[in-house]
Each structure stands twice: as C-alpha cells, then as structure tokens.
N, C-alpha and C positions, 0 to 999 in steps of 0.2 A: 504494500500500500504506500503510495507516494505521499510524502509530507510536503506541505507548502513551505517554501523558503521564508525565513524570517527576515523581514526588511528592517534595516537599521533606521532608528529614529533620526530625522534630520533636525539638528539643533540650530535653529534659525535665530535671527536677532530678536523677534518677538518673544521667543522662548526665554532668552536670557533676560530681557526686560521684565517679563512677568515674574521670573525668579527673583530678580533684584527688587521688584516692587513688594513681593511677599516678604522677603527677608527684611526690608526696611519697615514694613508695617509691624511685624512682630518685634523687631528691635525697638521701635518707638513705643509700642505698648509695654514692653518689658521695662524700659527706662521710665515711662510715665508712672508705672505702678510701684517703682522702687522709691519709697519715701525718702530715703537718705539721699538719693541722687536728686530728686525733685527739690528738696530743701536746699541742697548745695547750689543748685543752678538757678532756681527761682526764688526761694525763700530768703536767702541772704541778701541779694540785691534789693529786693522789695523792702526788707527790714531796714537795711542801711539807708535806703533812700528816704523812708519815712522818718528816720532818726535825724539825718543830716541834710537831706535835700529839702524837705518840706519846711523844716524849722529854720533854715538859713537860706532864704530866697535871694537876698542881695548882699554881696560882700564888698561892693564898691560901685562907683559910677561906671556904667557901661558893662557891668559884669553881673550876670545872673547865675548865682551858684547852683540853683536848682536846675537850670538848663545845662550847666556844665556837667552835673552829676548824672543827667539822663544819658549822656554819651559815655561817661566814665563807668557807670555801673552796668551799662549794657555790655561794654567790653569785658568787665569783670565777670559777669554771668556767663558770657560766651566762653571765656577761657576756662572757667570751672567746668562747663558742660563738656568741652572737648577733652580736658585732661582726665576727668573722672570717668567719662564713658569709655575712652580708649585706654588710658593709663591703668586705672583701677579695675575697669571692666574686663579687659583682655587678660590682665594679670590673674584675676580671680578665675576666669574661665580656663586659663591655662593650668591652674592648680587643680581644678575640679575635673580635668580631663575633657571638658567640653570643646576646647580648642582642637585637641587631637581628633575628636569625632568629626568636627567640621572639616578638618584637613583631609580626613579619610573619605569624606562624602564627595560625590561628583560636583558639588557646588563650586563654582569658580571663586578664587580668593577675593577677587575684586568685589563680589557681591557681599561677602562678609564684612570687609573693611569699609566698602562704600556705604553700606546700610548704616553703619555706626556714624560715619561722617554726615550723612544726610539727616540722621536723627539729631545730631548736634545742631545742624542748621535749622531744623524745625524748632528746637528749643530756643535757638537764637531769635527766631521770629517772635516766639512767645515772650522772651525777655524784653525785646524792644517794645512790643505791644504794652506790656505791663509798665515799663519805665515811662513811655510817652503818655499813657493814660494817667498815671500818677502825677507826672509833671504838669500836664495841662489842667487836671481837675483840682489838684491840691497844691502844686508848687508854683502856680502862676506862670508857667512856661508857655511861650508862644512859638509854635512850630508850624511851618507850612507843610502841605502834603509832599512837596518835592523834597523837603528836608527829612521828613520821616522815611520816605522811600530810599533816599541816599544813605541815611543812617542804617536802615535795615540791610541794605546791600553791603555796606562795609562790615557790619557785624557778621553776616552770613559768610562772607569771604574769609573772615578770621577763623572759621572752623577748620580750614585746611592746614595752615601752619601749626596751630596748636594741637590739632589731631595728630600731626606727624610727631610732635614732641611727646604726646601721650602714647603713641605707638612705641617709640623708643623706650620710654619709661616702663611700659608693660613688659618689655623683654629683659629689663635690668633689675627691677625691684621685686621682692617677694610680695605675695598678695596681702599678707597680714600687715605689712608696713606701708602698703601703697597709699592709703588715704593720708597718713601722717606725712610721708615724704612729699606727696603732691602739694599738701598745704604749706609745707616748708619751702617749696619752690615758688608756687604762684602767688602766695600772699605777699612776700617781700617784693617780688617783681612788680606786682600791681601797685604797691605803695610807692616804690621808687620811680614808677613810670608816669605818675600824675593822674592815676585813675580816681583817686579819692580826693585829691586837692591839687591846685595848680602847682606845677613843678617848680615855679619860681619861689615858693615859700619853703622848699626843702633846703637842707644844707647845701652849700656850694659844691662840695665833693660829690654829693649824690646827683646833682645836676650834670656833672661831667660823666658819671657812670651811666646815667639813664639811656643815652643814645646807643649804648651797646646792647640793650635789652630789646627783644622782639616786642614785648608788651608796650614799650615806649612808642615804637613806630605804629603799632596798632592803635594806640590811644590818640596819636596825632591825626590819623586818618579820620577817626570818629569825631574828635573835637573840631576838626576843620569844617564839619557840617554846620556847626553853629558859630564858626569864626573864632574859636578859642585856641586853635593850633598855634604853635610857636612860629611856624612858617607855612605859607600857602603852597609851597612846592611839595606836592604829594608823591611824585614819581619816585623819589629816593626812598620813601617809606614802603611803597609797593615792592621796590627792588630788594629792600632789606628783608621783607617778609618772604619773598620768593626765594632768596638765597638761604634764609633760615630753614625753609621747608625742604629744599634740596639737600641741605646738610643733614637734617634730622632723618630724612628718608634714606639717605646714603648710609649713615651709621646704623640705622635700624636694619637695613638690608644685610650689612656685613655681620651684625650680631646674629640675625636670624639664620643666615646660611651657615655660620660656624656652629651654632647650637643644633641645627638640623643635621649637619655632617657628623657631629658627635653622637647624636641619637641614632 
C-alpha cells in the first residue's frame, strides 16, 4: 500500500510574524502580571513625580520643573523597564532552565529577544502616557500633541540601547543578585545624568563625568523636546547611543558564544 509523501511545511514571512506576535503578546502579559516589574517600571516614576514634580512646579523664571521631570522620569521608567525585563528576566529564566527550553525549540532567537524589547517599548508608551497625564492635570504642564509624540518616540527608541545592556547583564550576573546589581547600576547613572534634577546643580566633577554615560545622552534627547537640553545638537546623542548599543551587543555576543562553547 503506497503512502502519501509528507510535504514539508513552508515557513513563510507571515508564519514568522505570527510567531513573533504571539511571543510578544505572552511576554507582555507575563510582564504586566509581574507586580514587582510593574512597580519598578510604572510605580516608581509615578510616585516620584507626585512627590517632586507636582509639588515643585516652578524652580525659576522660564523653567518649569514639573515639565522637566515629565521627560526625566519617562527616561527613568524606560531604563528600568529595559534593564529589569532583559537583565533580571533573562537571568532568572536562564537559572530556571526556561532559556534552554526556548533555545531547544524551533522558535527563532530573534522572536524571543524581540518580544522582550517590544514589551519594553509598550511599557515605555504607558510610562509616557502616565507622566504626561500627571503633568498636564496636576503639574500645570503645557505640552502640544507634537511634543508628546516626539517624547514618546524618543522614549521608545531608548528601549534598544538599554535592552542591549540588560542582555549583557543577564549573561554576567546571577539571578539572585540581578535586581540589586541592576539598581546599583541604573540609579546612580540616572542621578548623574540629570534625570531627577538639572545637571547644572550637580557637583562640577559629576558634570564632567555625565557625558560618558549613555543615560546622559538619552536624557538630553528627551529634555530637548521641551527645550531643556544643554545643546540643541541631537545627532551626537543618537550616535553615542548607537555606539553604546553596538558595544553592548558585541560583548554580549562574545560572552554568549564562549558560554555556549563550554556547555
């Protein structure tokens, strides 16, 4: 009795897009249901803005502190979203064996990492929405639709460089220490980069150190939306973030290939 030949399944572009969409959907639901992650990315920027942005609307002529912090805390929340989702998230999944299961599955690697990055971007949109809403309703902030869209675009773009840093950290730090180490990294970086207060009020030596940090260039792009950046030249900040992304991805690739070879 003749048997019908088994036809191979053609893996087309719509197949991969559907796979990526499903992975992103479940990754976002997982992150949204994780209360620790939600508090770190949404709760802290909202709390800090209510404490410092709403109560200190004007710090001087021509300077609206509440408006300044809309940009600053939007960056702050996006950095936390990227570092905790990829840094702590992948580190935990690696320890639980979930990462090995994902690697053994036929799912492309870009879907796994891409879903996490897109999830961070979606949280970035939520962060900007919360900050602008609080700023307009409680902080006396005046923002045009064009400024809001511009700020959202900058915040979303920031998911890529800091996701690359989170990916590198996930390969280097143990899961139990990941949240603490990430806090020790991004909190000082945020403070020194002018996300919480104008960089001009910081000590002079910190003002010299700040341009070395990726968070500084990210902050300048966001602050430029409202005219609070130290310089209107934005290309150098985009170049700095692009270089930082390439550097982090390159080191992460070297670390991963070495660990994979040992395994």
